[in-house]
N, CA, C and O atoms as CSV, one atom per row, in Angstrom:
chain,resi,resn,atom,element,x,y,z
A,1,MET,N,N,10.542,-14.993,0.457
A,1,MET,CA,C,10.430,-13.705,-0.210
A,1,MET,C,C,9.141,-12.996,0.195
A,1,MET,O,O,9.143,-11.799,0.486
A,2,HIS,N,N,8.040,-13.747,0.210
A,2,HIS,CA,C,6.747,-13.174,0.597
A,2,HIS,C,C,6.813,-12.574,1.994
A,2,HIS,O,O,6.237,-11.516,2.244
A,3,ASN,N,N,7.517,-13.249,2.909
A,3,ASN,CA,C,7.634,-12.771,4.285
A,3,ASN,C,C,8.415,-11.459,4.344
A,3,ASN,O,O,8.058,-10.565,5.112
A,4,ASP,N,N,9.488,-11.331,3.536
A,4,ASP,CA,C,10.262,-10.089,3.500
A,4,ASP,C,C,9.394,-8.939,2.995
A,4,ASP,O,O,9.444,-7.836,3.540
A,5,THR,N,N,8.605,-9.193,1.963
A,5,THR,CA,C,7.702,-8.183,1.424
A,5,THR,C,C,6.723,-7.743,2.496
A,5,THR,O,O,6.499,-6.548,2.689
A,6,ARG,N,N,6.143,-8.704,3.188
A,6,ARG,CA,C,5.172,-8.402,4.244
A,6,ARG,C,C,5.807,-7.551,5.338
A,6,ARG,O,O,5.236,-6.543,5.754
A,7,MET,N,N,6.984,-7.954,5.801
A,7,MET,CA,C,7.642,-7.216,6.886
A,7,MET,C,C,8.033,-5.799,6.452
A,7,MET,O,O,7.884,-4.855,7.228
A,8,THR,N,N,8.525,-5.645,5.234
A,8,THR,CA,C,8.893,-4.316,4.738
A,8,THR,C,C,7.663,-3.421,4.660
A,8,THR,O,O,7.720,-2.252,5.044
A,9,LEU,N,N,6.553,-3.961,4.167
A,9,LEU,CA,C,5.337,-3.155,4.064
A,9,LEU,C,C,4.756,-2.826,5.434
A,9,LEU,O,O,4.259,-1.718,5.639
A,10,LEU,N,N,4.809,-3.758,6.369
A,10,LEU,CA,C,4.341,-3.477,7.730
A,10,LEU,C,C,5.170,-2.352,8.359
A,10,LEU,O,O,4.630,-1.465,9.019
A,11,GLN,N,N,6.486,-2.403,8.145
A,11,GLN,CA,C,7.362,-1.348,8.666
A,11,GLN,C,C,7.028,-0.008,8.016
A,11,GLN,O,O,6.991,1.019,8.692
A,12,ALA,N,N,6.786,-0.018,6.712
A,12,ALA,CA,C,6.454,1.224,6.002
A,12,ALA,C,C,5.150,1.819,6.523
A,12,ALA,O,O,5.054,3.031,6.715
A,13,ILE,N,N,4.148,0.975,6.753
A,13,ILE,CA,C,2.867,1.454,7.283
A,13,ILE,C,C,3.057,2.023,8.690
A,13,ILE,O,O,2.564,3.107,9.002
A,14,ALA,N,N,3.769,1.288,9.524
A,14,ALA,CA,C,3.956,1.711,10.915
A,14,ALA,C,C,4.729,3.015,11.030
A,14,ALA,O,O,4.478,3.813,11.933
A,15,THR,N,N,5.676,3.234,10.111
A,15,THR,CA,C,6.531,4.425,10.200
A,15,THR,C,C,6.166,5.503,9.174
A,15,THR,O,O,6.803,6.556,9.121
A,16,ARG,N,N,5.133,5.233,8.355
A,16,ARG,CA,C,4.683,6.162,7.309
A,16,ARG,C,C,5.803,6.530,6.341
A,16,ARG,O,O,6.075,7.702,6.083
A,17,HIS,N,N,6.442,5.485,5.814
A,17,HIS,CA,C,7.486,5.672,4.810
A,17,HIS,C,C,7.026,5.109,3.473
A,17,HIS,O,O,6.288,4.126,3.411
A,18,MET,N,N,7.479,5.752,2.411
A,18,MET,CA,C,7.217,5.294,1.054
A,18,MET,C,C,7.999,4.007,0.796
A,18,MET,O,O,8.995,3.720,1.460
A,19,VAL,N,N,7.523,3.243,-0.184
A,19,VAL,CA,C,8.248,2.060,-0.647
A,19,VAL,C,C,8.369,2.129,-2.161
A,19,VAL,O,O,7.570,2.780,-2.834
A,20,ALA,N,N,9.367,1.457,-2.677
A,20,ALA,CA,C,9.494,1.235,-4.118
A,20,ALA,C,C,9.261,-0.253,-4.331
A,20,ALA,O,O,9.708,-1.075,-3.531
A,21,ALA,N,N,8.564,-0.602,-5.406
A,21,ALA,CA,C,8.271,-2.004,-5.680
A,21,ALA,C,C,8.024,-2.214,-7.166
A,21,ALA,O,O,7.566,-1.311,-7.866
A,22,ASP,N,N,8.330,-3.405,-7.633
A,22,ASP,CA,C,7.984,-3.809,-8.992
A,22,ASP,C,C,6.601,-4.431,-8.942
A,22,ASP,O,O,6.339,-5.297,-8.106
A,23,TYR,N,N,5.703,-3.994,-9.838
A,23,TYR,CA,C,4.339,-4.523,-9.903
A,23,TYR,C,C,3.892,-4.520,-11.353
A,23,TYR,O,O,3.877,-3.477,-12.006
A,24,ASN,N,N,3.531,-5.683,-11.847
A,24,ASN,CA,C,3.095,-5.829,-13.251
A,24,ASN,C,C,4.082,-5.205,-14.234
A,24,ASN,O,O,3.679,-4.530,-15.181
A,25,GLY,N,N,5.364,-5.431,-14.008
A,25,GLY,CA,C,6.385,-4.967,-14.937
A,25,GLY,C,C,6.781,-3.508,-14.809
A,25,GLY,O,O,7.603,-3.026,-15.588
A,26,ALA,N,N,6.218,-2.793,-13.849
A,26,ALA,CA,C,6.556,-1.374,-13.663
A,26,ALA,C,C,7.141,-1.155,-12.271
A,26,ALA,O,O,6.772,-1.843,-11.318
A,27,ARG,N,N,8.044,-0.203,-12.162
A,27,ARG,CA,C,8.600,0.185,-10.860
A,27,ARG,C,C,7.726,1.304,-10.315
A,27,ARG,O,O,7.600,2.355,-10.944
A,28,LEU,N,N,7.121,1.088,-9.153
A,28,LEU,CA,C,6.211,2.061,-8.539
A,28,LEU,C,C,6.789,2.583,-7.239
A,28,LEU,O,O,7.539,1.886,-6.557
A,29,THR,N,N,6.439,3.801,-6.904
A,29,THR,CA,C,6.699,4.354,-5.582
A,29,THR,C,C,5.331,4.517,-4.937
A,29,THR,O,O,4.456,5.192,-5.478
A,30,LEU,N,N,5.152,3.892,-3.775
A,30,LEU,CA,C,3.843,3.826,-3.126
A,30,LEU,C,C,3.898,4.332,-1.695
A,30,LEU,O,O,4.922,4.231,-1.020
A,31,ALA,N,N,2.769,4.880,-1.247
A,31,ALA,CA,C,2.575,5.275,0.149
A,31,ALA,C,C,1.573,4.283,0.749
A,31,ALA,O,O,0.364,4.478,0.623
A,32,PRO,N,N,2.066,3.218,1.404
A,32,PRO,CA,C,1.158,2.187,1.913
A,32,PRO,C,C,0.393,2.665,3.151
A,32,PRO,O,O,0.997,3.062,4.147
A,33,HIS,N,N,-0.935,2.622,3.077
A,33,HIS,CA,C,-1.794,3.097,4.163
A,33,HIS,C,C,-2.310,1.970,5.049
A,33,HIS,O,O,-2.460,2.151,6.257
A,34,LEU,N,N,-2.585,0.802,4.454
A,34,LEU,CA,C,-3.051,-0.309,5.288
A,34,LEU,C,C,-2.807,-1.645,4.619
A,34,LEU,O,O,-2.693,-1.744,3.397
A,35,MET,N,N,-2.729,-2.686,5.468
A,35,MET,CA,C,-2.607,-4.058,4.989
A,35,MET,C,C,-3.836,-4.802,5.482
A,35,MET,O,O,-4.283,-4.620,6.615
A,36,PHE,N,N,-4.380,-5.654,4.596
A,36,PHE,CA,C,-5.544,-6.442,4.966
A,36,PHE,C,C,-5.465,-7.825,4.343
A,36,PHE,O,O,-4.705,-8.065,3.404
A,37,GLU,N,N,-6.265,-8.719,4.886
A,37,GLU,CA,C,-6.348,-10.083,4.370
A,37,GLU,C,C,-7.724,-10.289,3.758
A,37,GLU,O,O,-8.740,-9.887,4.323
A,38,ARG,N,N,-7.738,-10.927,2.583
A,38,ARG,CA,C,-8.986,-11.260,1.902
A,38,ARG,C,C,-8.865,-12.694,1.395
A,38,ARG,O,O,-8.008,-12.999,0.564
A,39,HIS,N,N,-9.723,-13.563,1.899
A,39,HIS,CA,C,-9.750,-14.972,1.476
A,39,HIS,C,C,-8.373,-15.629,1.565
A,39,HIS,O,O,-7.989,-16.403,0.688
A,40,GLY,N,N,-7.634,-15.315,2.630
A,40,GLY,CA,C,-6.329,-15.933,2.857
A,40,GLY,C,C,-5.167,-15.256,2.147
A,40,GLY,O,O,-4.020,-15.662,2.337
A,41,ASP,N,N,-5.428,-14.235,1.332
A,41,ASP,CA,C,-4.365,-13.513,0.638
A,41,ASP,C,C,-4.168,-12.145,1.279
A,41,ASP,O,O,-5.123,-11.514,1.732
A,42,LEU,N,N,-2.913,-11.695,1.310
A,42,LEU,CA,C,-2.603,-10.376,1.865
A,42,LEU,C,C,-2.573,-9.329,0.760
A,42,LEU,O,O,-2.090,-9.576,-0.345
A,43,PHE,N,N,-3.103,-8.157,1.088
A,43,PHE,CA,C,-3.131,-7.013,0.181
A,43,PHE,C,C,-2.640,-5.789,0.938
A,43,PHE,O,O,-2.724,-5.726,2.164
A,44,VAL,N,N,-2.126,-4.819,0.192
A,44,VAL,CA,C,-1.801,-3.523,0.764
A,44,VAL,C,C,-2.583,-2.466,-0.020
A,44,VAL,O,O,-2.645,-2.502,-1.249
A,45,SER,N,N,-3.172,-1.534,0.711
A,45,SER,CA,C,-3.838,-0.389,0.096
A,45,SER,C,C,-2.848,0.761,0.147
A,45,SER,O,O,-2.404,1.171,1.219
A,46,ALA,N,N,-2.506,1.279,-1.038
A,46,ALA,CA,C,-1.457,2.293,-1.113
A,46,ALA,C,C,-1.812,3.365,-2.131
A,46,ALA,O,O,-2.507,3.121,-3.118
A,47,HIS,N,N,-1.308,4.558,-1.854
A,47,HIS,CA,C,-1.450,5.675,-2.791
A,47,HIS,C,C,-0.250,5.670,-3.725
A,47,HIS,O,O,0.894,5.585,-3.278
A,48,ASN,N,N,-0.514,5.760,-5.022
A,48,ASN,CA,C,0.531,5.861,-6.025
A,48,ASN,C,C,0.552,7.313,-6.509
A,48,ASN,O,O,-0.235,7.681,-7.382
A,49,PRO,N,N,1.445,8.144,-5.953
A,49,PRO,CA,C,1.428,9.569,-6.305
A,49,PRO,C,C,1.725,9.846,-7.780
A,49,PRO,O,O,1.397,10.925,-8.272
A,50,ALA,N,N,2.331,8.906,-8.491
A,50,ALA,CA,C,2.658,9.116,-9.900
A,50,ALA,C,C,1.488,8.773,-10.827
A,50,ALA,O,O,1.544,9.068,-12.021
A,51,LYS,N,N,0.439,8.160,-10.298
A,51,LYS,CA,C,-0.691,7.779,-11.135
A,51,LYS,C,C,-1.463,9.019,-11.576
A,51,LYS,O,O,-1.802,9.881,-10.765
A,52,ALA,N,N,-1.728,9.086,-12.858
A,52,ALA,CA,C,-2.462,10.232,-13.412
A,52,ALA,C,C,-3.926,10.170,-12.974
A,52,ALA,O,O,-4.575,9.129,-13.071
A,53,ILE,N,N,-4.432,11.306,-12.490
A,53,ILE,CA,C,-5.845,11.414,-12.134
A,53,ILE,C,C,-6.402,12.682,-12.746
A,53,ILE,O,O,-5.661,13.616,-13.052
A,54,ARG,N,N,-7.706,12.709,-12.923
A,54,ARG,CA,C,-8.351,13.924,-13.439
A,54,ARG,C,C,-8.240,15.035,-12.396
A,54,ARG,O,O,-8.152,14.759,-11.199
A,55,SER,N,N,-8.243,16.259,-12.839
A,55,SER,CA,C,-8.082,17.399,-11.928
A,55,SER,C,C,-9.218,17.495,-10.912
A,55,SER,O,O,-9.030,18.028,-9.819
A,56,ASP,N,N,-10.401,16.978,-11.269
A,56,ASP,CA,C,-11.533,17.043,-10.340
A,56,ASP,C,C,-11.646,15.786,-9.475
A,56,ASP,O,O,-12.625,15.616,-8.749
A,57,GLU,N,N,-10.662,14.922,-9.551
A,57,GLU,CA,C,-10.704,13.651,-8.831
A,57,GLU,C,C,-9.766,13.700,-7.622
A,57,GLU,O,O,-8.646,14.203,-7.708
A,58,GLU,N,N,-10.242,13.172,-6.504
A,58,GLU,CA,C,-9.398,13.089,-5.309
A,58,GLU,C,C,-8.439,11.905,-5.453
A,58,GLU,O,O,-8.816,10.874,-6.011
A,59,PRO,N,N,-7.200,12.040,-4.956
A,59,PRO,CA,C,-6.301,10.875,-4.957
A,59,PRO,C,C,-6.925,9.757,-4.131
A,59,PRO,O,O,-7.573,10.016,-3.117
A,60,ARG,N,N,-6.733,8.524,-4.562
A,60,ARG,CA,C,-7.288,7.420,-3.791
A,60,ARG,C,C,-6.310,6.257,-3.743
A,60,ARG,O,O,-5.297,6.231,-4.442
A,61,LEU,N,N,-6.648,5.310,-2.904
A,61,LEU,CA,C,-5.786,4.152,-2.704
A,61,LEU,C,C,-6.071,3.071,-3.735
A,61,LEU,O,O,-7.218,2.826,-4.108
A,62,GLY,N,N,-5.006,2.438,-4.179
A,62,GLY,CA,C,-5.114,1.236,-4.993
A,62,GLY,C,C,-4.851,0.043,-4.095
A,62,GLY,O,O,-4.205,0.181,-3.056
A,63,HIS,N,N,-5.339,-1.117,-4.477
A,63,HIS,CA,C,-5.149,-2.329,-3.675
A,63,HIS,C,C,-4.228,-3.269,-4.442
A,63,HIS,O,O,-4.505,-3.644,-5.581
A,64,PHE,N,N,-3.138,-3.637,-3.801
A,64,PHE,CA,C,-2.104,-4.449,-4.433
A,64,PHE,C,C,-1.949,-5.761,-3.675
A,64,PHE,O,O,-1.736,-5.766,-2.463
A,65,LYS,N,N,-2.056,-6.870,-4.394
A,65,LYS,CA,C,-1.841,-8.175,-3.784
A,65,LYS,C,C,-0.353,-8.333,-3.500
A,65,LYS,O,O,0.475,-8.129,-4.387
A,66,LEU,N,N,-0.010,-8.698,-2.262
A,66,LEU,CA,C,1.394,-8.796,-1.893
A,66,LEU,C,C,2.148,-9.766,-2.791
A,66,LEU,O,O,3.322,-9.559,-3.097
A,67,GLU,N,N,1.473,-10.813,-3.205
A,67,GLU,CA,C,2.092,-11.817,-4.067
A,67,GLU,C,C,2.622,-11.201,-5.366
A,67,GLU,O,O,3.586,-11.708,-5.940
A,68,GLY,N,N,2.004,-10.118,-5.830
A,68,GLY,CA,C,2.407,-9.488,-7.079
A,68,GLY,C,C,3.481,-8.431,-6.930
A,68,GLY,O,O,4.019,-7.960,-7.932
A,69,LEU,N,N,3.807,-8.046,-5.706
A,69,LEU,CA,C,4.837,-7.031,-5.468
A,69,LEU,C,C,6.210,-7.696,-5.370
A,69,LEU,O,O,6.377,-8.681,-4.651
A,70,ARG,N,N,7.174,-7.165,-6.081
A,70,ARG,CA,C,8.535,-7.713,-6.094
A,70,ARG,C,C,9.534,-6.608,-5.756
A,70,ARG,O,O,9.275,-5.423,-5.966
A,71,ALA,N,N,10.684,-7.032,-5.225
A,71,ALA,CA,C,11.800,-6.117,-4.939
A,71,ALA,C,C,11.327,-4.894,-4.150
A,71,ALA,O,O,11.650,-3.758,-4.497
A,72,VAL,N,N,10.561,-5.139,-3.088
A,72,VAL,CA,C,10.028,-4.049,-2.262
A,72,VAL,C,C,11.135,-3.497,-1.376
A,72,VAL,O,O,11.805,-4.243,-0.662
A,73,GLU,N,N,11.318,-2.186,-1.429
A,73,GLU,CA,C,12.316,-1.557,-0.560
A,73,GLU,C,C,11.741,-0.336,0.131
A,73,GLU,O,O,11.022,0.467,-0.464
A,74,LEU,N,N,12.079,-0.224,1.403
A,74,LEU,CA,C,11.668,0.910,2.218
A,74,LEU,C,C,12.490,2.129,1.799
A,74,LEU,O,O,13.714,2.052,1.701
A,75,LEU,N,N,11.821,3.243,1.553
A,75,LEU,CA,C,12.501,4.478,1.165
A,75,LEU,C,C,12.608,5.421,2.361
A,75,LEU,O,O,11.873,5.280,3.338
A,76,GLU,N,N,13.520,6.374,2.280
A,76,GLU,CA,C,13.673,7.352,3.360
A,76,GLU,C,C,12.527,8.348,3.386
A,76,GLU,O,O,12.200,8.900,4.437
A,77,ALA,N,N,11.925,8.576,2.242
A,77,ALA,CA,C,10.848,9.571,2.151
A,77,ALA,C,C,9.623,9.127,2.939
A,77,ALA,O,O,9.167,7.989,2.823
A,78,GLY,N,N,9.108,10.037,3.731
A,78,GLY,CA,C,7.894,9.760,4.487
A,78,GLY,C,C,6.668,10.262,3.729
A,78,GLY,O,O,6.791,10.860,2.660
A,79,PHE,N,N,5.492,10.017,4.289
A,79,PHE,CA,C,4.254,10.511,3.680
A,79,PHE,C,C,3.228,10.784,4.760
A,79,PHE,O,O,3.310,10.255,5.869
A,80,GLU,N,N,2.263,11.616,4.418
A,80,GLU,CA,C,1.097,11.858,5.269
A,80,GLU,C,C,-0.074,11.104,4.644
A,80,GLU,O,O,-0.221,11.100,3.422
A,81,PRO,N,N,-0.906,10.468,5.463
A,81,PRO,CA,C,-2.069,9.761,4.900
A,81,PRO,C,C,-2.967,10.718,4.108
A,81,PRO,O,O,-3.037,11.911,4.403
A,82,LEU,N,N,-3.645,10.174,3.105
A,82,LEU,CA,C,-4.585,10.981,2.333
A,82,LEU,C,C,-5.611,11.597,3.278
A,82,LEU,O,O,-6.012,10.956,4.250
A,83,PRO,N,N,-6.044,12.831,3.010
A,83,PRO,CA,C,-6.960,13.540,3.921
A,83,PRO,C,C,-8.258,12.780,4.225
A,83,PRO,O,O,-8.768,12.864,5.342
A,84,ASP,N,N,-8.786,12.056,3.267
A,84,ASP,CA,C,-10.057,11.345,3.488
A,84,ASP,C,C,-9.873,9.884,3.888
A,84,ASP,O,O,-10.831,9.112,3.867
A,85,PHE,N,N,-8.644,9.496,4.253
A,85,PHE,CA,C,-8.359,8.102,4.607
A,85,PHE,C,C,-9.054,7.697,5.905
A,85,PHE,O,O,-8.988,8.409,6.907
A,86,THR,N,N,-9.714,6.551,5.870
A,86,THR,CA,C,-10.251,5.937,7.082
A,86,THR,C,C,-9.612,4.556,7.202
A,86,THR,O,O,-9.548,3.819,6.218
A,87,PRO,N,N,-9.140,4.200,8.394
A,87,PRO,CA,C,-8.388,2.951,8.562
A,87,PRO,C,C,-9.274,1.700,8.617
A,87,PRO,O,O,-9.270,0.959,9.600
A,88,THR,N,N,-10.022,1.489,7.550
A,88,THR,CA,C,-10.860,0.293,7.458
A,88,THR,C,C,-10.570,-0.407,6.136
A,88,THR,O,O,-10.300,0.251,5.132
A,89,PRO,N,N,-10.624,-1.732,6.130
A,89,PRO,CA,C,-10.385,-2.454,4.878
A,89,PRO,C,C,-11.489,-2.170,3.860
A,89,PRO,O,O,-12.585,-1.754,4.233
A,90,PRO,N,N,-11.202,-2.395,2.570
A,90,PRO,CA,C,-12.152,-2.039,1.509
A,90,PRO,C,C,-13.504,-2.746,1.586
A,90,PRO,O,O,-14.529,-2.132,1.293
A,91,LYS,N,N,-13.530,-4.015,1.972
A,91,LYS,CA,C,-14.787,-4.759,2.028
A,91,LYS,C,C,-15.054,-5.223,3.456
A,91,LYS,O,O,-14.126,-5.418,4.241
A,92,ALA,N,N,-16.325,-5.396,3.781
A,92,ALA,CA,C,-16.739,-5.750,5.139
A,92,ALA,C,C,-16.135,-7.070,5.618
A,92,ALA,O,O,-15.865,-7.223,6.809
A,93,ASP,N,N,-15.920,-8.024,4.712
A,93,ASP,CA,C,-15.388,-9.320,5.141
A,93,ASP,C,C,-13.869,-9.403,5.070
A,93,ASP,O,O,-13.308,-10.468,5.326
A,94,ASP,N,N,-13.175,-8.290,4.724
A,94,ASP,CA,C,-11.718,-8.237,4.780
A,94,ASP,C,C,-11.287,-8.090,6.234
A,94,ASP,O,O,-12.029,-7.549,7.053
A,95,THR,N,N,-10.087,-8.572,6.555
A,95,THR,CA,C,-9.545,-8.472,7.903
A,95,THR,C,C,-8.397,-7.477,7.925
A,95,THR,O,O,-7.409,-7.647,7.212
A,96,LEU,N,N,-8.524,-6.451,8.733
A,96,LEU,CA,C,-7.467,-5.440,8.869
A,96,LEU,C,C,-6.262,-6.047,9.588
A,96,LEU,O,O,-6.408,-6.697,10.623
A,97,ILE,N,N,-5.085,-5.831,9.035
A,97,ILE,CA,C,-3.834,-6.273,9.669
A,97,ILE,C,C,-3.176,-5.085,10.371
A,97,ILE,O,O,-2.849,-5.159,11.556
A,98,LEU,N,N,-2.985,-3.979,9.625
A,98,LEU,CA,C,-2.339,-2.788,10.178
A,98,LEU,C,C,-2.688,-1.589,9.320
A,98,LEU,O,O,-2.783,-1.705,8.099
A,99,ALA,N,N,-2.876,-0.449,9.943
A,99,ALA,CA,C,-3.151,0.796,9.210
A,99,ALA,C,C,-2.352,1.930,9.841
A,99,ALA,O,O,-1.973,1.865,11.010
A,100,VAL,N,N,-2.097,2.989,9.034
A,100,VAL,CA,C,-1.392,4.167,9.559
A,100,VAL,C,C,-2.274,4.858,10.582
A,100,VAL,O,O,-1.878,5.874,11.152
């Protein structure tokens, strides 16, 4: 199952497509921007367009552990990376796997 999640997210990043996934009991639609490894665990940095933000706040990426994502499906809807996105992992000791 973990491998299917990884492959679906890699495809979504490579093709800039949205995904739907269950995370912490909620169904989310995400725009995955990059995948990275931290201490042997895989994470995806993704924008959640449905997340409420303050009007003066720029949209930003959340980091989701792949192990916690369930029922991940590639959607037909595409996305453009956030304007301030830089293809680097969040921390210096993280390892970049793939970025848009």
